[in-house]
Kinemage of the C-alpha trace (Angstrom):
@kinemage 1
@onewidth
@group {chain A} dominant
@subgroup {mainchain}
@vectorlist {calphas} color= white
{ca met a 1} P 7.357 38.382 -36.487
{ca lys a 2} L 7.431 42.159 -36.384
{ca val a 3} L 7.536 43.875 -32.985
{ca tyr a 4} L 6.583 47.527 -32.521
{ca thr a 5} L 7.349 50.131 -29.874
{ca thr a 6} L 4.642 52.258 -28.298
{ca asp a 7} L 5.850 55.217 -30.374
{ca glu a 8} L 5.510 53.244 -33.620
{ca val a 9} L 2.004 52.085 -32.705
{ca ala a 10} L 1.040 55.644 -31.777
{ca asp a 11} L 2.196 56.842 -35.208
{ca met a 12} L 0.254 54.061 -36.953
{ca leu a 13} L -2.949 54.780 -35.044
{ca lys a 14} L -2.516 58.580 -35.193
{ca ile a 15} L -2.828 58.841 -31.402
{ca ser a 16} L -0.456 59.876 -28.634
{ca arg a 17} L 1.978 57.523 -26.927
{ca asn a 18} L 0.048 58.062 -23.693
{ca ser a 19} L -3.134 56.867 -25.406
{ca val a 20} L -1.336 53.681 -26.449
{ca leu a 21} L -0.205 53.169 -22.856
{ca lys a 22} L -3.797 53.646 -21.672
{ca leu a 23} L -5.002 50.993 -24.159
{ca ile a 24} L -2.368 48.624 -22.781
{ca lys a 25} L -3.325 49.391 -19.177
{ca lys a 26} L -7.035 48.793 -19.950
{ca lys a 27} L -5.991 45.508 -21.641
{ca glu a 28} L -7.579 46.555 -24.917
{ca leu a 29} L -4.180 46.231 -26.608
{ca lys a 30} L -1.968 43.295 -25.655
{ca ala a 31} L 1.683 44.069 -25.046
{ca lys a 32} L 4.747 42.609 -23.354
{ca lys a 33} L 7.302 44.460 -21.301
{ca val a 34} L 10.884 43.927 -22.463
{ca ala a 35} L 13.679 45.675 -20.572
{ca arg a 36} L 11.176 48.071 -18.929
{ca lys a 37} L 9.677 49.073 -22.298
{ca trp a 38} L 6.412 47.926 -23.841
{ca arg a 39} L 6.500 45.979 -27.100
{ca ile a 40} L 3.510 45.134 -29.266
{ca thr a 41} L 3.669 42.271 -31.738
{ca glu a 42} L 2.140 42.447 -35.178
{ca gly a 43} L -0.312 39.723 -34.141
{ca his a 44} L -1.480 41.657 -31.091
{ca leu a 45} L -1.962 44.746 -33.237
{ca gln a 46} L -4.061 42.743 -35.717
{ca asp a 47} L -6.135 41.367 -32.824
{ca phe a 48} L -6.732 44.930 -31.637
{ca phe a 49} L -7.989 46.000 -35.077
{ca glu a 50} L -10.258 42.955 -35.351
{ca asp a 51} L -11.727 43.623 -31.890
{ca glu a 52} L -12.386 47.260 -32.828
{ca arg a 53} L -14.303 46.188 -35.964
{ca ser a 54} L -16.716 43.941 -34.060
C-alpha cells in the first residue's frame, strides 16, 4: 500500500498544501497522523476521487 504526504497529494491535485490540510480538517479527505505528520493512503485518495465524481 502506497502512503503519501500532504505535499505529494498537493502536487498530484495541483493545489496548495494548506488546501490539502483543509480537506482533511473538513473530513473530505481521510488521513492518519503519524509522528505529528498527516499521511494519506492510496485507498483514501481513491475514495476522495470517487466521492468527487458523484
